[in-house]
C-alpha positions in Angstrom: 63.5 44.5 70.3 63.7 41.7 72.9 67.5 42.3 73.2 67.0 46.0 74.0 64.4 45.2 76.6 66.8 42.7 78.2 69.6 45.2 78.2 67.5 48.0 79.7 66.0 45.8 82.4 69.2 43.9 83.2 71.7 44.9 85.9 74.3 46.5 83.7 72.1 48.4 81.2 70.9 51.1 83.6 74.4 51.7 84.8 75.7 52.3 81.3 72.7 54.5 80.5 73.3 56.6 83.7 77.0 56.9 82.9 76.2 58.1 79.4 73.8 60.7 80.8 76.4 61.9 83.3 79.0 62.1 80.5 76.8 64.2 78.3 75.8 66.6 81.1 79.4 67.0 82.3 80.5 67.7 78.7 77.7 70.3 78.4 78.6 72.0 81.7 82.3 72.1 80.7 81.4 73.7 77.3 79.3 76.3 79.0 82.0 77.1 81.4 84.6 77.5 78.7 82.3 79.7 76.7 81.5 82.0 79.6 84.9 82.0 81.6 86.4 84.9 79.7 83.3 87.1 80.1 83.0 86.2 83.8 86.7 87.1 84.3 86.3 90.4 82.4 83.2 91.2 84.6 85.3 90.7 87.7 88.0 93.0 86.4 85.4 95.6 85.5 83.8 95.4 89.0 87.2 95.8 90.6 88.0 98.8 88.4 84.7 100.5 89.2 85.3 100.0 93.0 88.8 101.6 92.6 87.3 104.6 90.8 84.6 104.8 93.3 87.0 105.4 96.2 89.5 107.5 94.2 87.5 109.2 91.5 90.3 111.7 90.7 92.4 108.9 89.2 92.6 108.4 85.5 93.9 104.8 85.6 95.7 102.4 88.0 98.8 100.4 88.1 99.2 97.4 90.4 101.8 97.7 93.2 103.8 94.5 93.9 105.0 94.7 97.5 105.0 92.7 100.6 102.4 94.5 102.7 101.1 93.9 106.2 98.5 91.1 106.8 95.1 91.9 105.3 96.2 93.9 102.3 95.2 91.7 99.3 95.8 94.2 96.5 97.4 97.6 96.1 97.2 100.1 93.2 98.7 103.5 92.5 96.8 106.1 90.5 98.8 106.7 87.3 98.2 110.5 87.6 99.6 110.6 91.1 96.2 111.2 92.8 96.7 108.5 95.4 96.5 104.8 96.2 93.8 102.2 96.5 94.1 99.2 98.8 91.9 96.1 99.1 92.0 95.4 102.8 90.4 92.3 104.4 89.6 91.9 108.0 87.6 89.3 110.1 83.9 90.3 110.5 81.0 88.5 112.0 80.6 85.9 109.2 84.0 85.7 107.7 86.4 88.1 106.1 85.1 91.5 104.9 87.0 93.2 102.1 87.0 97.0 101.9 88.4 99.0 99.0 90.1 102.1 100.5 91.3 105.1 98.6 94.1 107.2 100.2 95.3 110.6 98.9 99.0 111.3 98.3 99.0 113.1 101.7 97.8 109.9 103.5 94.2 110.9 104.0 91.4 108.4 103.6 89.3 109.8 100.7 87.0 106.8 99.9 85.8 103.5 101.3 83.7 100.8 99.7 82.5 97.6 101.4 83.4 95.3 98.5 83.1 91.7 99.4 81.4 90.2 102.5 79.0 87.6 104.0 77.7 89.8 106.7 74.1 89.7 108.0 71.8 91.7 105.6 70.3 94.7 107.3 72.7 94.6 110.3 76.3 94.0 109.4 75.7 95.4 106.0 74.9 98.8 107.6 78.7 99.2 108.0 78.8 99.6 104.2 76.3 102.4 104.1 77.7 105.5 102.4 76.6 107.8 105.3 78.3 105.6 107.9 81.5 105.4 105.9 81.7 109.2 105.5 82.8 109.4 109.2 86.0 107.6 108.3 87.0 110.0 105.4 89.7 112.3 106.4 89.8 111.0 110.0 93.2 110.5 111.4 92.2 108.1 114.2 89.7 105.4 113.1 89.8 103.8 116.6 87.8 106.7 118.1 84.9 106.4 115.7 81.6 104.8 116.7 80.5 101.5 115.2 77.1 100.3 114.1 75.0 99.1 117.1 74.6 95.4 116.8 77.3 95.0 114.2 80.4 95.3 116.5 82.5 92.7 114.7 81.8 94.2 111.3 82.5 97.7 112.6 85.8 96.4 114.0 86.6 94.8 110.6 86.2 98.2 109.0 88.4 99.9 111.6 91.1 97.2 111.1 90.9 97.4 107.4 91.4 101.2 107.5 94.3 100.8 109.8 95.8 98.1 107.5 95.5 100.4 104.5 97.1 103.3 106.4 100.0 101.0 107.4 100.4 99.9 103.8 100.4 103.5 102.7 103.0 104.3 105.3 105.2 101.4 104.0 105.1 103.0 100.5 106.0 106.5 101.8 
């Protein structure tokens, strides 16, 4: 008993105990990550698929398009039934890049937009993602002439740029 007290109260004992605790916690975190990694990845895939169907609901499924698009296009998909294309388009907003998912019909008309990933100011910059505001961009041929959200100029500009990037990507496919 005296040897354990000497070990615990000595200079090396607490270091070894702390290292053992760190090892156990690290191993436990690694195990949890390995157990949940597949589910997290599947959840991301499901969210992305839902976003694509949201902006192009007429599609039955999507196939990824591998091409060298203009700056800002991070992903491109073609509807397998020929109903159009979906582009993930990122542009600089107020607080970093804002990614919009944009659906374009076979005729080149914007038919759906979803503000997918952002760090914009809640209640201000996020107003750009409101369904009623995004409706103004649907079917419009010149996104530069549309008004932005007051107080969210940079986020509104990000939306305009993202739409322009998606249209340019569509043009490159045509």
